[in-house]
C-alpha positions in Angstrom: 0.0 0.0 0.0 1.4 3.4 -0.9 1.6 6.4 1.3 -1.3 8.9 1.4 -1.4 11.0 -1.7 -3.4 14.1 -2.7 -6.8 12.9 -4.0 -8.4 14.0 -7.3 -12.2 13.3 -7.4 -13.9 12.8 -10.7 -17.3 14.0 -11.8 -20.1 11.4 -11.8 -19.8 9.1 -14.8 -16.3 10.4 -15.9 -14.6 7.2 -14.8 -15.7 5.2 -17.8 -12.6 5.7 -20.0 -10.4 5.0 -17.0 -12.2 1.8 -16.3 -11.3 0.9 -19.9 -7.7 1.6 -18.9 -7.3 4.8 -21.0 -4.4 6.5 -19.1 -5.5 10.2 -19.3 -7.7 12.2 -17.0 -8.9 15.4 -18.7 -9.5 18.6 -16.8 -13.2 18.6 -17.6 -13.6 15.3 -15.9 -12.5 16.6 -12.5 -14.9 17.6 -9.8 -12.4 18.8 -7.2 -8.8 18.5 -6.2 -6.7 19.9 -3.2 -5.8 23.6 -3.3 -2.1 22.9 -2.4 -1.5 20.5 -5.3 1.4 21.2 -7.5 2.4 20.2 -11.1 4.3 16.9 -11.1 2.7 15.6 -7.8 1.7 12.0 -7.6 -2.0 11.8 -7.0 -4.7 9.3 -6.3 -7.7 9.4 -8.7 -11.1 8.4 -7.3 -14.7 8.3 -8.5 -17.4 10.6 -7.2 -18.2 8.0 -4.5 -14.6 7.4 -3.5 -13.6 4.3 -5.4 -9.8 4.3 -6.2 -9.1 4.1 -10.0 -5.4 4.8 -10.3 -2.3 6.7 -9.4 -0.6 9.2 -11.7 1.2 12.5 -12.3 -0.8 15.7 -12.0 -0.2 18.7 -14.4 -2.0 21.8 -15.4 -3.6 21.6 -18.8 -6.3 19.7 -20.8 -4.7 16.4 -19.7 -4.6 16.8 -15.9 -3.4 13.4 -14.9 -1.4 10.7 -16.7 -2.1 7.4 -15.0 0.9 5.3 -14.2 -0.8 2.4 -12.5 -4.4 1.3 -12.1 -3.8 0.0 -8.6 -2.6 1.7 -5.4 1.0 0.5 -5.5 3.9 2.8 -4.7 5.4 4.7 -7.6 9.1 4.4 -6.5 12.4 3.1 -7.7 11.1 -0.5 -7.7 8.1 0.6 -9.9 10.4 2.2 -12.5 12.8 -0.7 -12.5 10.0 -3.1 -13.1 8.5 -1.1 -16.0 11.9 -0.7 -17.6 12.6 -4.4 -17.2 9.3 -5.3 -18.9 10.1 -2.9 -21.7 13.6 -4.3 -22.2 12.2 -7.8 -22.3 10.0 -6.8 -25.3 13.0 -5.3 -27.1 15.0 -8.5 -26.5 12.1 -10.5 -27.9 12.1 -8.2 -31.0 15.9 -9.1 -31.4 16.9 -5.4 -31.4 20.0 -5.9 -29.3 22.5 -7.4 -31.7 26.1 -6.9 -32.7 24.9 -5.1 -35.8 22.2 -3.0 -34.0 22.6 -1.1 -30.7 20.0 1.7 -31.3 16.3 1.4 -30.4 13.5 2.9 -28.4 13.3 1.5 -24.9 10.4 3.5 -23.5 7.6 4.9 -25.7 5.3 6.7 -23.3 1.9 5.2 -22.9 2.9 2.3 -25.2 5.2 1.1 -22.4 2.8 2.1 -19.6 5.0 5.1 -18.6 3.1 8.1 -20.0 5.2 11.2 -20.4 8.5 9.4 -20.8 10.6 8.6 -23.8 14.0 6.8 -23.7 16.1 6.0 -26.7 19.2 3.8 -26.5 22.3 4.5 -28.6 24.9 1.9 -27.6 26.0 2.6 -24.0 24.0 5.9 -23.8 20.4 6.3 -22.9 18.7 9.6 -24.0 15.8 10.5 -21.7 13.0 12.9 -22.6 10.3 13.9 -20.2 7.0 15.2 -21.6 5.3 15.8 -18.2 6.5 17.6 -15.0 6.1 14.3 -13.0 8.6 12.5 -15.2 10.9 15.5 -14.9 10.9 15.2 -11.1 11.4 11.4 -11.4 14.4 11.7 -13.8 17.1 10.7 -11.3 15.2 7.7 -10.1 14.7 6.7 -13.8 18.4 7.1 -14.4 19.3 4.9 -11.5 16.8 2.3 -12.7 18.3 2.4 -16.2 21.9 1.7 -15.1 20.7 -1.2 -13.0 18.9 -3.1 -15.8 20.1 -6.7 -16.4 21.4 -7.1 -19.9 21.6 -3.4 -20.8 25.1 -2.0 -20.1 24.2 1.7 -19.9 27.1 3.9 -18.8 25.7 7.3 -19.7 22.2 8.8 -19.2 21.6 12.1 -21.0 18.5 14.2 -20.1 17.1 16.1 -23.0 13.8 17.8 -22.1 14.3 21.5 -22.7 11.9 21.5 -25.6 9.5 18.8 -24.6 8.2 19.9 -21.2 5.3 22.4 -20.9 6.8 25.8 -20.7 4.0 27.1 -18.4 5.2 24.7 -15.7 8.3 26.9 -15.3 10.5 23.9 -14.6 13.6 25.4 -16.4 15.0 22.0 -17.4 18.6 21.8 -18.4 19.8 19.3 -20.9 22.7 17.5 -19.3 24.1 14.2 -18.3 22.5 12.6 -15.2 25.0 9.8 -15.2 28.3 9.5 -17.0 29.7 11.8 -19.6 30.2 12.1 -23.4 32.0 9.1 -24.8 31.1 8.4 -28.4 28.2 9.5 -30.6 28.4 6.7 -33.2 25.6 4.1 -33.0 24.8 1.1 -35.2 21.5 0.3 -37.0 21.2 -2.8 -39.1 24.9 -2.8 -39.7 25.1 0.9 -40.8 26.8 3.4 -38.6 25.7 6.9 -37.9 26.6 9.9 -35.8 24.0 10.8 -33.1 23.8 14.4 -32.0 21.9 14.0 -28.8 23.4 17.2 -27.4 21.9 19.6 -30.0 20.0 17.5 -32.6 16.3 17.1 -33.0 14.3 14.7 -30.7 16.8 12.4 -29.1 19.4 12.8 -31.9 18.1 10.3 -34.5 14.8 9.1 -35.7 14.8 5.4 -34.7 11.1 5.2 -35.6 12.0 4.9 -39.3 14.3 1.9 -38.9 12.0 -0.7 -40.5 10.9 1.7 -43.2 14.5 2.5 -44.1 15.1 -1.3 -44.5 12.2 -1.5 -46.8 13.5 1.4 -48.9 16.8 -0.4 -49.3 15.0 -3.2 -51.1 13.6 -0.8 -53.6 16.7 1.3 -54.2 18.7 -0.8 -56.7 19.5 1.1 -59.8 17.3 4.0 -58.9 17.9 7.8 -58.7 16.9 8.6 -55.1 15.8 11.9 -53.7 15.6 12.0 -49.9 13.6 15.1 -48.8 13.8 16.4 -45.2 16.7 14.1 -44.9 17.8 15.3 -41.4 20.9 13.1 -40.7 20.5 11.0 -43.9 19.1 7.7 -42.6 17.2 6.9 -45.8 20.1 8.1 -47.9 22.7 5.6 -46.6 20.2 2.7 -46.7 19.5 3.6 -50.3 23.2 3.6 -51.1 23.6 0.1 -49.5 20.7 -1.0 -51.6 22.5 -0.2 -54.8 21.0 3.2 -55.8 22.5 4.7 -58.9 22.5 8.2 -57.2 21.3 9.7 -53.9 20.5 13.3 -53.4 19.7 14.5 -49.8 17.8 17.7 -49.1 17.2 19.6 -45.9 16.7 23.2 -45.0 19.2 22.9 -42.1 22.9 23.2 -43.1 23.8 21.5 -39.8 21.6 18.5 -40.8 23.2 18.4 -44.2 26.7 18.3 -42.6 25.6 15.3 -40.4 24.2 13.6 -43.5 27.5 14.0 -45.3 29.3 12.7 -42.3 27.1 9.7 -42.0 27.4 8.9 -45.7 31.2 9.2 -45.5 31.2 7.0 -42.4 29.5 4.1 -44.3 30.6 4.8 -47.9 33.9 6.8 -47.8 34.7 8.5 -51.1 31.5 7.3 -52.8 30.5 10.0 -55.4 26.9 8.7 -55.8 25.8 11.0 -53.0 25.2 14.8 -53.2 23.5 17.0 -50.6 21.6 20.3 -50.7 20.8 22.7 -47.9 17.5 24.0 -49.4 13.8 24.5 -48.7 12.0 21.4 -49.7 9.1 23.0 -51.5 11.5 25.3 -53.4 13.7 22.3 -54.4 10.7 20.3 -55.7 9.3 23.3 -57.5 12.5 24.0 -59.4 13.9 20.5 -60.1 13.5 19.0 -63.5 10.7 16.4 -64.1 11.8 12.8 -64.4 15.1 13.4 -62.5 14.3 10.9 -59.8 12.5 7.5 -59.8 12.5 7.1 -56.0 11.5 10.0 -53.7 11.2 10.0 -49.9 9.0 12.6 -48.3 9.5 12.5 -44.5 8.7 16.0 -43.3 8.5 17.2 -39.7 5.1 17.2 -38.1 3.0 19.7 -40.0 0.4 19.6 -37.2 1.5 19.3 -33.6 -2.0 20.2 -32.4 -5.5 19.7 -33.8 -5.8 23.5 -34.2 -3.3 23.3 -37.1 -4.9 20.3 -38.7 -6.5 22.0 -41.8 -3.2 23.8 -42.7 -1.3 20.6 -42.2 -3.5 18.6 -44.5 -3.0 21.3 -47.2 0.7 21.0 -46.6 0.7 17.3 -47.1 -1.4 17.6 -50.2 0.8 20.3 -51.7 4.1 18.5 -51.2 2.9 15.2 -52.4 1.3 16.8 -55.5 4.8 18.3 -56.3 6.4 14.8 -55.9 3.7 13.2 -58.1 4.2 15.8 -60.8 8.0 15.4 -60.9 8.6 11.7 -60.3 9.6 9.6 -63.3 7.3 7.1 -64.8 7.5 3.8 -62.9 8.8 5.7 -59.8 8.3 4.8 -56.2 7.2 7.3 -53.6 7.8 6.8 -49.9 5.6 9.4 -48.1 5.1 9.9 -44.4 3.3 11.9 -41.7 4.5 11.9 -38.1 1.7 14.3 -37.0 -0.3 12.6 -34.2 -3.2 15.0 -34.9 -3.5 13.7 -38.5 -5.3 10.3 -38.7 -4.3 7.5 -41.1 -7.5 8.2 -43.1 -6.9 12.0 -43.3 -3.3 11.5 -44.5 -4.3 8.9 -47.1 -7.0 11.3 -48.3 -4.5 14.2 -48.6 -2.2 11.9 -50.7 -5.1 10.7 -52.8 -6.1 14.3 -53.5 -2.5 15.1 -54.5 -2.4 12.1 -56.9 -5.7 13.2 -58.5 -4.4 16.8 -58.8 -1.2 15.6 -60.6 -3.4 13.2 -62.7 -1.1 10.3 -62.2 -2.0 6.6 -62.0 -0.9 5.5 -58.5 -1.0 2.2 -56.7 -0.5 1.5 -53.0 2.3 -1.1 -52.4 2.6 -0.8 -48.6 0.9 1.0 -45.7 3.5 1.8 -43.1 3.5 2.6 -39.4 5.9 2.9 -36.5 8.1 -0.1 -35.5 7.5 -2.5 -32.7 9.8 -0.7 -30.3 7.3 2.2 -30.5 4.3 0.1 -29.3 0.8 1.4 -29.2 -1.2 0.7 -26.0 -4.4 -0.9 -27.2 -6.3 1.3 -24.7 -4.6 4.4 -26.0 -5.0 4.6 -29.8 -3.7 8.2 -29.8 -0.2 6.5 -29.5 -0.3 5.7 -33.3 1.4 8.7 -34.8 3.6 7.6 -37.7 1.7 6.9 -41.0 3.3 6.1 -44.3 2.6 4.9 -47.8 4.8 3.3 -50.5 3.3 4.2 -53.9 4.0 3.0 -57.4 3.5 5.9 -59.9 2.9 4.9 -63.5 
């Protein structure tokens, strides 16, 4: 039995989603809570008649509580160690820990029953991101649990939450090592090496969620002229080169991203002149490039809609950029197109791409419908966890 916690009482009938194990308590569902409660506090959630439902982290906003456990157990070092151990067991089952692969996601928020927490592994370094004040306050406990996991030799834990925590919480997080120090930033994915900039790069330093989709692209790359838009650090590019692409062009608006792409290509294919990179706006590049220049195009843009309020503009953006690709891709070309916007549903994204194909008046067939890999699991009670959508299209 856990120690006494502040109690949040729900309005009558607002416990139904929680009884179905959905891990969020919305602000509108709350009848009352203590006046002295603070963001990040552990709280006990009860129904209007006092029945305990679960324990979670409180925060100010539309999502007021993220449930960590639907019992009354203590949320302590033992709890985090148990959840991390369960998550690691899944990754071992998925065979992600191999001599040719030391990078993967260990914790994917609600998908691993730790809402508000993301942990990516790069060799001996774990990069931790908190998305809730509660996880921010638990960061040292989480770091201790990480370094004590059986079968995962973590020497460094880097905390990277300056841009992921709600700014209104006034937590003033600092990106820094919780344990260890900088050793190496080279990780391995399916036998390919890459530099990871967890200090200043986007997200945790690399997009491990595209690992399976990069492997699929490798199988389509042989003999093709590949254009990798929004390339970031070039993941799709060096998979395409290993797949036997005739040429690979990488485009990103960030000069820093392009320098990392060049470094990663050189790391795997030193002196290979098949690759060329461009620091350029993606829409401008597509508008000005010659038609039929490429017969394999990758569109992997950043999230066009981080919130539902931006959904309409995001869908227009997806339609516009896909239309440009359809207009310019060579006959018999293959288009890999993605959305990582959680606010955009699979159906909405597919409709935007369909509209783009119709606008370009091309005959298009769907070869694959893609999603996030198994180390980014979706809690079956939390469908909002499905964020990555992708299509592989054959363009006649």
